MIDOKE-331439 format. One record per residue (C-alpha): residue number from 1; residue in one letter; y negated, x, z. Coordinates in steps of 0.001 Angstrom, whole numbers. Layout:
N
<r num="NUM" residuo="a" yy="Y" xx="X" zz="Z"/>
...
//
This chain:
304
<r num="1" residuo="x" yy="-41849" xx="63080" zz="127792"/>
<r num="2" residuo="x" yy="-38810" xx="63823" zz="129865"/>
<r num="3" residuo="x" yy="-36612" xx="61989" zz="127405"/>
<r num="4" residuo="x" yy="-37868" xx="64155" zz="124622"/>
<r num="5" residuo="x" yy="-37110" xx="67393" zz="126493"/>
<r num="6" residuo="x" yy="-34066" xx="66465" zz="128508"/>
<r num="7" residuo="x" yy="-30872" xx="64382" zz="127947"/>
<r num="8" residuo="x" yy="-29394" xx="61863" zz="130270"/>
<r num="9" residuo="x" yy="-27695" xx="64635" zz="132251"/>
<r num="10" residuo="x" yy="-31221" xx="66179" zz="132891"/>
<r num="11" residuo="x" yy="-30234" xx="69149" zz="130681"/>
<r num="12" residuo="x" yy="-32584" xx="70621" zz="128114"/>
<r num="13" residuo="x" yy="-31766" xx="69165" zz="124712"/>
<r num="14" residuo="x" yy="-29919" xx="71418" zz="122230"/>
<r num="15" residuo="x" yy="-32797" xx="71562" zz="119739"/>
<r num="16" residuo="x" yy="-35177" xx="72898" zz="122408"/>
<r num="17" residuo="x" yy="-32525" xx="75371" zz="123523"/>
<r num="18" residuo="x" yy="-32224" xx="76732" zz="120013"/>
<r num="19" residuo="x" yy="-36018" xx="76930" zz="119583"/>
<r num="20" residuo="x" yy="-36379" xx="78716" zz="122922"/>
<r num="21" residuo="x" yy="-33612" xx="81147" zz="121941"/>
<r num="22" residuo="x" yy="-35389" xx="81939" zz="118677"/>
<r num="23" residuo="x" yy="-38757" xx="82504" zz="120404"/>
<r num="24" residuo="x" yy="-37273" xx="84796" zz="123073"/>
<r num="25" residuo="x" yy="-35033" xx="86757" zz="120662"/>
<r num="26" residuo="x" yy="-37671" xx="87456" zz="118045"/>
<r num="27" residuo="x" yy="-40353" xx="88183" zz="120609"/>
<r num="28" residuo="x" yy="-38107" xx="90878" zz="122076"/>
<r num="29" residuo="x" yy="-37256" xx="92248" zz="118605"/>
<r num="30" residuo="x" yy="-40988" xx="92337" zz="117723"/>
<r num="31" residuo="x" yy="-41835" xx="94126" zz="120925"/>
<r num="32" residuo="x" yy="-39038" xx="96702" zz="120462"/>
<r num="33" residuo="x" yy="-39911" xx="97220" zz="116783"/>
<r num="34" residuo="x" yy="-43650" xx="97887" zz="117409"/>
<r num="35" residuo="x" yy="-43346" xx="101530" zz="118557"/>
<r num="36" residuo="x" yy="-41134" xx="102459" zz="115576"/>
<r num="37" residuo="x" yy="-43639" xx="100848" zz="113198"/>
<r num="38" residuo="x" yy="-46580" xx="102501" zz="114948"/>
<r num="39" residuo="x" yy="-45146" xx="105899" zz="114540"/>
<r num="40" residuo="x" yy="-43726" xx="105014" zz="111119"/>
<r num="41" residuo="x" yy="-40201" xx="106066" zz="112168"/>
<r num="42" residuo="x" yy="-37544" xx="105010" zz="109719"/>
<r num="43" residuo="x" yy="-33753" xx="105068" zz="110034"/>
<r num="44" residuo="x" yy="-30937" xx="102943" zz="108677"/>
<r num="45" residuo="x" yy="-29691" xx="102209" zz="112187"/>
<r num="46" residuo="x" yy="-33012" xx="101329" zz="113900"/>
<r num="47" residuo="x" yy="-33363" xx="97889" zz="112525"/>
<r num="48" residuo="x" yy="-29792" xx="96751" zz="113112"/>
<r num="49" residuo="x" yy="-29815" xx="98219" zz="116685"/>
<r num="50" residuo="x" yy="-33084" xx="96508" zz="117560"/>
<r num="51" residuo="x" yy="-31724" xx="93294" zz="116107"/>
<r num="52" residuo="x" yy="-28631" xx="93600" zz="118238"/>
<r num="53" residuo="x" yy="-30670" xx="94301" zz="121360"/>
<r num="54" residuo="x" yy="-32851" xx="91252" zz="120702"/>
<r num="55" residuo="x" yy="-29955" xx="88950" zz="119907"/>
<r num="56" residuo="x" yy="-28013" xx="89959" zz="123084"/>
<r num="57" residuo="x" yy="-31088" xx="89812" zz="125233"/>
<r num="58" residuo="x" yy="-32043" xx="86372" zz="123953"/>
<r num="59" residuo="x" yy="-28479" xx="85146" zz="124437"/>
<r num="60" residuo="x" yy="-28429" xx="86512" zz="127961"/>
<r num="61" residuo="x" yy="-31656" xx="84844" zz="128893"/>
<r num="62" residuo="x" yy="-30452" xx="81471" zz="127675"/>
<r num="63" residuo="x" yy="-26958" xx="81603" zz="129084"/>
<r num="64" residuo="x" yy="-28027" xx="82946" zz="132421"/>
<r num="65" residuo="x" yy="-31192" xx="80966" zz="133166"/>
<r num="66" residuo="x" yy="-30696" xx="77784" zz="131124"/>
<r num="67" residuo="x" yy="-26962" xx="77196" zz="130947"/>
<r num="68" residuo="x" yy="-26199" xx="79088" zz="134209"/>
<r num="69" residuo="x" yy="-23277" xx="80850" zz="132697"/>
<r num="70" residuo="x" yy="-22389" xx="84497" zz="131859"/>
<r num="71" residuo="x" yy="-23307" xx="86087" zz="128569"/>
<r num="72" residuo="x" yy="-19578" xx="86163" zz="127693"/>
<r num="73" residuo="x" yy="-19685" xx="82353" zz="127387"/>
<r num="74" residuo="x" yy="-21058" xx="82606" zz="123821"/>
<r num="75" residuo="x" yy="-17699" xx="83997" zz="122674"/>
<r num="76" residuo="x" yy="-17755" xx="87457" zz="124148"/>
<r num="77" residuo="x" yy="-15075" xx="86986" zz="126787"/>
<r num="78" residuo="x" yy="-12840" xx="90057" zz="126673"/>
<r num="79" residuo="x" yy="-9314" xx="88586" zz="127040"/>
<r num="80" residuo="x" yy="-5805" xx="89574" zz="126060"/>
<r num="81" residuo="x" yy="-6191" xx="88118" zz="122562"/>
<r num="82" residuo="x" yy="-9671" xx="89688" zz="121776"/>
<r num="83" residuo="x" yy="-8420" xx="92977" zz="120256"/>
<r num="84" residuo="x" yy="-5761" xx="91153" zz="118241"/>
<r num="85" residuo="x" yy="-8315" xx="88682" zz="116859"/>
<r num="86" residuo="x" yy="-10692" xx="91451" zz="115876"/>
<r num="87" residuo="x" yy="-7889" xx="93544" zz="114330"/>
<r num="88" residuo="x" yy="-6589" xx="90600" zz="112259"/>
<r num="89" residuo="x" yy="-10058" xx="89669" zz="111225"/>
<r num="90" residuo="x" yy="-10534" xx="93183" zz="109789"/>
<r num="91" residuo="x" yy="-7210" xx="92971" zz="108017"/>
<r num="92" residuo="x" yy="-7995" xx="89551" zz="106455"/>
<r num="93" residuo="x" yy="-11437" xx="90668" zz="105320"/>
<r num="94" residuo="x" yy="-9888" xx="93803" zz="103722"/>
<r num="95" residuo="x" yy="-7172" xx="91720" zz="102022"/>
<r num="96" residuo="x" yy="-9630" xx="89259" zz="100603"/>
<r num="97" residuo="x" yy="-11753" xx="91926" zz="98947"/>
<r num="98" residuo="x" yy="-8622" xx="93850" zz="97850"/>
<r num="99" residuo="x" yy="-7368" xx="90685" zz="96131"/>
<r num="100" residuo="x" yy="-10701" xx="90229" zz="94350"/>
<r num="101" residuo="x" yy="-10690" xx="93922" zz="93260"/>
<r num="102" residuo="x" yy="-7070" xx="93672" zz="92040"/>
<r num="103" residuo="x" yy="-7849" xx="90675" zz="89830"/>
<r num="104" residuo="x" yy="-10941" xx="92316" zz="88431"/>
<r num="105" residuo="x" yy="-9186" xx="95627" zz="87846"/>
<r num="106" residuo="x" yy="-6270" xx="94029" zz="86065"/>
<r num="107" residuo="x" yy="-8670" xx="92074" zz="83977"/>
<r num="108" residuo="x" yy="-10607" xx="95258" zz="83125"/>
<r num="109" residuo="x" yy="-13717" xx="93887" zz="84686"/>
<r num="110" residuo="x" yy="-14381" xx="96879" zz="86958"/>
<r num="111" residuo="x" yy="-14146" xx="100598" zz="86693"/>
<r num="112" residuo="x" yy="-14590" xx="103173" zz="89533"/>
<r num="113" residuo="x" yy="-15723" xx="106737" zz="89126"/>
<r num="114" residuo="x" yy="-15295" xx="108950" zz="92167"/>
<r num="115" residuo="x" yy="-18317" xx="110789" zz="93527"/>
<r num="116" residuo="x" yy="-16113" xx="113802" zz="94100"/>
<r num="117" residuo="x" yy="-17340" xx="114259" zz="97653"/>
<r num="118" residuo="x" yy="-16264" xx="116977" zz="99989"/>
<r num="119" residuo="x" yy="-14027" xx="116154" zz="102943"/>
<r num="120" residuo="x" yy="-17056" xx="116295" zz="105220"/>
<r num="121" residuo="x" yy="-19091" xx="114102" zz="102935"/>
<r num="122" residuo="x" yy="-16306" xx="111554" zz="102694"/>
<r num="123" residuo="x" yy="-15808" xx="111477" zz="106418"/>
<r num="124" residuo="x" yy="-19581" xx="111102" zz="106969"/>
<r num="125" residuo="x" yy="-19793" xx="108073" zz="104686"/>
<r num="126" residuo="x" yy="-16605" xx="106431" zz="106035"/>
<r num="127" residuo="x" yy="-17691" xx="106805" zz="109714"/>
<r num="128" residuo="x" yy="-21417" xx="106095" zz="109446"/>
<r num="129" residuo="x" yy="-20764" xx="103099" zz="107168"/>
<r num="130" residuo="x" yy="-18226" xx="101692" zz="109556"/>
<r num="131" residuo="x" yy="-20810" xx="101841" zz="112376"/>
<r num="132" residuo="x" yy="-23538" xx="100457" zz="110165"/>
<r num="133" residuo="x" yy="-21566" xx="97420" zz="109031"/>
<r num="134" residuo="x" yy="-20082" xx="96854" zz="112461"/>
<r num="135" residuo="x" yy="-23571" xx="96588" zz="114030"/>
<r num="136" residuo="x" yy="-24707" xx="94317" zz="111157"/>
<r num="137" residuo="x" yy="-21636" xx="92056" zz="111654"/>
<r num="138" residuo="x" yy="-22228" xx="91790" zz="115396"/>
<r num="139" residuo="x" yy="-25945" xx="90954" zz="114932"/>
<r num="140" residuo="x" yy="-25282" xx="88205" zz="112350"/>
<r num="141" residuo="x" yy="-22400" xx="86657" zz="114303"/>
<r num="142" residuo="x" yy="-24335" xx="86581" zz="117592"/>
<r num="143" residuo="x" yy="-27274" xx="84936" zz="115759"/>
<r num="144" residuo="x" yy="-25380" xx="82518" zz="113531"/>
<r num="145" residuo="x" yy="-22107" xx="81787" zz="115380"/>
<r num="146" residuo="x" yy="-23339" xx="82536" zz="118907"/>
<r num="147" residuo="x" yy="-25751" xx="80661" zz="121174"/>
<r num="148" residuo="x" yy="-27684" xx="78607" zz="118537"/>
<r num="149" residuo="x" yy="-24573" xx="77330" zz="116759"/>
<r num="150" residuo="x" yy="-22693" xx="76533" zz="119955"/>
<r num="151" residuo="x" yy="-25701" xx="74762" zz="121401"/>
<r num="152" residuo="x" yy="-26118" xx="72641" zz="118248"/>
<r num="153" residuo="x" yy="-22451" xx="71653" zz="118539"/>
<r num="154" residuo="x" yy="-23132" xx="70307" zz="122008"/>
<r num="155" residuo="x" yy="-26111" xx="68296" zz="120730"/>
<r num="156" residuo="x" yy="-25151" xx="67066" zz="117221"/>
<r num="157" residuo="x" yy="-21368" xx="67704" zz="117022"/>
<r num="158" residuo="x" yy="-19420" xx="70283" zz="114932"/>
<r num="159" residuo="x" yy="-19912" xx="69245" zz="111300"/>
<r num="160" residuo="x" yy="-23746" xx="68835" zz="111328"/>
<r num="161" residuo="x" yy="-24054" xx="72085" zz="113281"/>
<r num="162" residuo="x" yy="-21937" xx="73958" zz="110736"/>
<r num="163" residuo="x" yy="-23924" xx="72616" zz="107823"/>
<r num="164" residuo="x" yy="-27222" xx="73490" zz="109419"/>
<r num="165" residuo="x" yy="-26154" xx="77071" zz="110252"/>
<r num="166" residuo="x" yy="-24577" xx="77526" zz="106747"/>
<r num="167" residuo="x" yy="-27807" xx="76454" zz="105088"/>
<r num="168" residuo="x" yy="-29869" xx="78806" zz="107324"/>
<r num="169" residuo="x" yy="-27404" xx="81670" zz="106619"/>
<r num="170" residuo="x" yy="-27691" xx="81063" zz="102893"/>
<r num="171" residuo="x" yy="-31489" xx="80841" zz="103015"/>
<r num="172" residuo="x" yy="-31608" xx="84193" zz="104820"/>
<r num="173" residuo="x" yy="-30092" xx="85809" zz="101758"/>
<r num="174" residuo="x" yy="-32522" xx="84225" zz="99227"/>
<r num="175" residuo="x" yy="-34782" xx="87252" zz="99425"/>
<r num="176" residuo="x" yy="-31941" xx="89641" zz="98506"/>
<r num="177" residuo="x" yy="-31990" xx="91374" zz="95061"/>
<r num="178" residuo="x" yy="-30079" xx="89840" zz="92194"/>
<r num="179" residuo="x" yy="-29708" xx="86486" zz="93930"/>
<r num="180" residuo="x" yy="-27894" xx="83772" zz="92041"/>
<r num="181" residuo="x" yy="-27149" xx="80110" zz="92668"/>
<r num="182" residuo="x" yy="-23404" xx="80779" zz="92878"/>
<r num="183" residuo="x" yy="-24091" xx="83686" zz="95257"/>
<r num="184" residuo="x" yy="-26136" xx="81529" zz="97681"/>
<r num="185" residuo="x" yy="-23484" xx="78811" zz="97590"/>
<r num="186" residuo="x" yy="-20815" xx="81406" zz="98497"/>
<r num="187" residuo="x" yy="-22927" xx="82844" zz="101272"/>
<r num="188" residuo="x" yy="-23148" xx="79355" zz="102731"/>
<r num="189" residuo="x" yy="-19350" xx="78937" zz="102256"/>
<r num="190" residuo="x" yy="-18863" xx="82240" zz="104091"/>
<r num="191" residuo="x" yy="-20893" xx="80877" zz="106993"/>
<r num="192" residuo="x" yy="-18524" xx="77909" zz="107221"/>
<r num="193" residuo="x" yy="-15496" xx="80233" zz="106985"/>
<r num="194" residuo="x" yy="-16876" xx="82304" zz="109938"/>
<r num="195" residuo="x" yy="-17698" xx="79133" zz="111909"/>
<r num="196" residuo="x" yy="-14158" xx="77903" zz="111578"/>
<r num="197" residuo="x" yy="-12940" xx="81274" zz="112809"/>
<r num="198" residuo="x" yy="-15096" xx="80848" zz="115939"/>
<r num="199" residuo="x" yy="-13926" xx="77259" zz="116454"/>
<r num="200" residuo="x" yy="-10259" xx="78182" zz="116125"/>
<r num="201" residuo="x" yy="-10527" xx="80846" zz="118835"/>
<r num="202" residuo="x" yy="-13729" xx="79898" zz="120668"/>
<r num="203" residuo="x" yy="-14568" xx="83596" zz="120484"/>
<r num="204" residuo="x" yy="-16696" xx="85853" zz="118270"/>
<r num="205" residuo="x" yy="-13991" xx="88528" zz="117932"/>
<r num="206" residuo="x" yy="-12258" xx="87043" zz="114910"/>
<r num="207" residuo="x" yy="-15626" xx="86401" zz="113083"/>
<r num="208" residuo="x" yy="-16684" xx="89987" zz="113979"/>
<r num="209" residuo="x" yy="-13524" xx="91354" zz="112345"/>
<r num="210" residuo="x" yy="-13675" xx="89148" zz="109272"/>
<r num="211" residuo="x" yy="-17353" xx="89986" zz="108694"/>
<r num="212" residuo="x" yy="-16816" xx="93712" zz="109161"/>
<r num="213" residuo="x" yy="-13620" xx="93806" zz="107079"/>
<r num="214" residuo="x" yy="-15309" xx="91940" zz="104234"/>
<r num="215" residuo="x" yy="-18577" xx="93986" zz="104059"/>
<r num="216" residuo="x" yy="-16982" xx="97397" zz="104737"/>
<r num="217" residuo="x" yy="-14223" xx="96913" zz="102175"/>
<r num="218" residuo="x" yy="-16575" xx="95504" zz="99644"/>
<r num="219" residuo="x" yy="-19071" xx="98352" zz="99947"/>
<r num="220" residuo="x" yy="-17405" xx="101529" zz="101099"/>
<r num="221" residuo="x" yy="-13887" xx="101145" zz="99879"/>
<r num="222" residuo="x" yy="-14431" xx="99364" zz="96579"/>
<r num="223" residuo="x" yy="-18049" xx="100224" zz="95868"/>
<r num="224" residuo="x" yy="-19232" xx="96664" zz="95089"/>
<r num="225" residuo="x" yy="-22782" xx="95488" zz="95601"/>
<r num="226" residuo="x" yy="-22939" xx="93492" zz="98864"/>
<r num="227" residuo="x" yy="-24983" xx="90303" zz="98687"/>
<r num="228" residuo="x" yy="-27004" xx="91783" zz="95878"/>
<r num="229" residuo="x" yy="-27780" xx="95081" zz="97649"/>
<r num="230" residuo="x" yy="-26646" xx="98389" zz="96246"/>
<r num="231" residuo="x" yy="-25702" xx="100527" zz="99302"/>
<r num="232" residuo="x" yy="-25332" xx="103630" zz="97112"/>
<r num="233" residuo="x" yy="-25296" xx="106027" zz="100147"/>
<r num="234" residuo="x" yy="-22408" xx="104079" zz="101681"/>
<r num="235" residuo="x" yy="-19943" xx="104090" zz="98748"/>
<r num="236" residuo="x" yy="-17274" xx="106595" zz="97899"/>
<r num="237" residuo="x" yy="-17465" xx="105821" zz="94135"/>
<r num="238" residuo="x" yy="-19697" xx="104417" zz="91476"/>
<r num="239" residuo="x" yy="-18607" xx="101031" zz="90127"/>
<r num="240" residuo="x" yy="-19306" xx="99384" zz="86791"/>
<r num="241" residuo="x" yy="-18790" xx="95601" zz="86538"/>
<r num="242" residuo="x" yy="-18344" xx="93786" zz="83232"/>
<r num="243" residuo="x" yy="-17464" xx="90231" zz="82295"/>
<r num="244" residuo="x" yy="-18982" xx="86812" zz="82951"/>
<r num="245" residuo="x" yy="-21125" xx="86675" zz="86083"/>
<r num="246" residuo="x" yy="-19619" xx="83422" zz="87259"/>
<r num="247" residuo="x" yy="-16279" xx="85237" zz="87513"/>
<r num="248" residuo="x" yy="-17172" xx="88743" zz="88697"/>
<r num="249" residuo="x" yy="-20418" xx="87975" zz="90595"/>
<r num="250" residuo="x" yy="-22330" xx="90460" zz="88527"/>
<r num="251" residuo="x" yy="-25124" xx="92438" zz="90218"/>
<r num="252" residuo="x" yy="-24896" xx="90236" zz="93323"/>
<r num="253" residuo="x" yy="-21348" xx="91548" zz="93958"/>
<r num="254" residuo="x" yy="-18142" xx="89561" zz="94403"/>
<r num="255" residuo="x" yy="-19957" xx="86968" zz="96552"/>
<r num="256" residuo="x" yy="-21670" xx="85758" zz="93417"/>
<r num="257" residuo="x" yy="-18450" xx="84803" zz="91609"/>
<r num="258" residuo="x" yy="-15608" xx="82263" zz="91681"/>
<r num="259" residuo="x" yy="-13138" xx="84846" zz="92929"/>
<r num="260" residuo="x" yy="-15016" xx="85002" zz="96245"/>
<r num="261" residuo="x" yy="-15003" xx="81219" zz="96404"/>
<r num="262" residuo="x" yy="-11192" xx="81133" zz="96066"/>
<r num="263" residuo="x" yy="-10775" xx="83907" zz="98632"/>
<r num="264" residuo="x" yy="-13013" xx="82176" zz="101160"/>
<r num="265" residuo="x" yy="-11294" xx="78828" zz="100764"/>
<r num="266" residuo="x" yy="-7810" xx="80336" zz="101000"/>
<r num="267" residuo="x" yy="-8656" xx="82357" zz="104086"/>
<r num="268" residuo="x" yy="-10344" xx="79415" zz="105787"/>
<r num="269" residuo="x" yy="-7169" xx="77399" zz="105157"/>
<r num="270" residuo="x" yy="-5036" xx="80139" zz="106544"/>
<r num="271" residuo="x" yy="-7074" xx="80463" zz="109709"/>
<r num="272" residuo="x" yy="-6940" xx="76719" zz="110387"/>
<r num="273" residuo="x" yy="-3213" xx="76493" zz="109722"/>
<r num="274" residuo="x" yy="-2064" xx="79786" zz="111282"/>
<r num="275" residuo="x" yy="-457" xx="79829" zz="114706"/>
<r num="276" residuo="x" yy="-1594" xx="83392" zz="115084"/>
<r num="277" residuo="x" yy="-4981" xx="82226" zz="116295"/>
<r num="278" residuo="x" yy="-5630" xx="79848" zz="119223"/>
<r num="279" residuo="x" yy="-8023" xx="79278" zz="122143"/>
<r num="280" residuo="x" yy="-7022" xx="81418" zz="125164"/>
<r num="281" residuo="x" yy="-6533" xx="79564" zz="128450"/>
<r num="282" residuo="x" yy="-9137" xx="79928" zz="131132"/>
<r num="283" residuo="x" yy="-12077" xx="81346" zz="129053"/>
<r num="284" residuo="x" yy="-15594" xx="80287" zz="129894"/>
<r num="285" residuo="x" yy="-17561" xx="78792" zz="127030"/>
<r num="286" residuo="x" yy="-20938" xx="77099" zz="126834"/>
<r num="287" residuo="x" yy="-19237" xx="73697" zz="126868"/>
<r num="288" residuo="x" yy="-16428" xx="74430" zz="129377"/>
<r num="289" residuo="x" yy="-16475" xx="72414" zz="132565"/>
<r num="290" residuo="x" yy="-15434" xx="75028" zz="135113"/>
<r num="291" residuo="x" yy="-18827" xx="74762" zz="136747"/>
<r num="292" residuo="x" yy="-18368" xx="70999" zz="137095"/>
<r num="293" residuo="x" yy="-14903" xx="71508" zz="138539"/>
<r num="294" residuo="x" yy="-16314" xx="73928" zz="141111"/>
<r num="295" residuo="x" yy="-18896" xx="71339" zz="142112"/>
<r num="296" residuo="x" yy="-16264" xx="68676" zz="142475"/>
<r num="297" residuo="x" yy="-14167" xx="71058" zz="144589"/>
<r num="298" residuo="x" yy="-17140" xx="71714" zz="146929"/>
<r num="299" residuo="x" yy="-17800" xx="67970" zz="147229"/>
<r num="300" residuo="x" yy="-14136" xx="67289" zz="148066"/>
<r num="301" residuo="x" yy="-14206" xx="70027" zz="150659"/>
<r num="302" residuo="x" yy="-17296" xx="68601" zz="152260"/>
<r num="303" residuo="x" yy="-15850" xx="65058" zz="152288"/>
<r num="304" residuo="x" yy="-12616" xx="66327" zz="153806"/>
//
């Protein structure tokens, strides 16, 4: 029985860690959600905020009591490169969607009609949407590039862990409206893109930025559907998309077309090749050995 639960280092196996994380996280989310459901209170920000609270609480419980490390070990270490990684992630996400829009606009595959909002209305959409998509990006990255992904890497190595999380990320979007085969494949490819962003920096700041820049630009700036969802209250214009679905993505948005595939592949290549991104020295991660070094230091001190 011990061999099933623990590895040769007497540590809980990665699969059990992930399962325990899921149980803790979703138990907390369910408990937090109950009062809002009971009183039938609805708000666009309630679900994402409760998801964020549950994801962080589950991550804290696992890192603190199972791995004996701080919460920052899942990629939340705030170091000198963190702001730069987040900033460049936002820029890259924006450039990717801008490139897709430019190709579609030049090919007359999209038209935009302004909603003619007042200054206050524009400011409200821009600011509230930024917060909305930022919270969503953090929740999904903590869940899919945070503790579960990093624990799987320790147990089954990088490539299998990436594939598993990409499949799960894609399956999560199956229930979205206007789902297409191409769209689900691109969602899985996006998960791999974001996983490489984590691996290149061993932090979640770059994936946060990429995810936010992509979704915010796609929805609020260019008024595309996002993963099949029409966020009408979060757009500054009304878009009309024409042309073959395999090219434009159709009702699923750019993620359902080949332009998104090209953008994801090119950006993944850039992240992997760029010297702009690297792993900062001295950060604590789930697989770092600073705790072992401290133990060795204590043993050496005792023997001396």
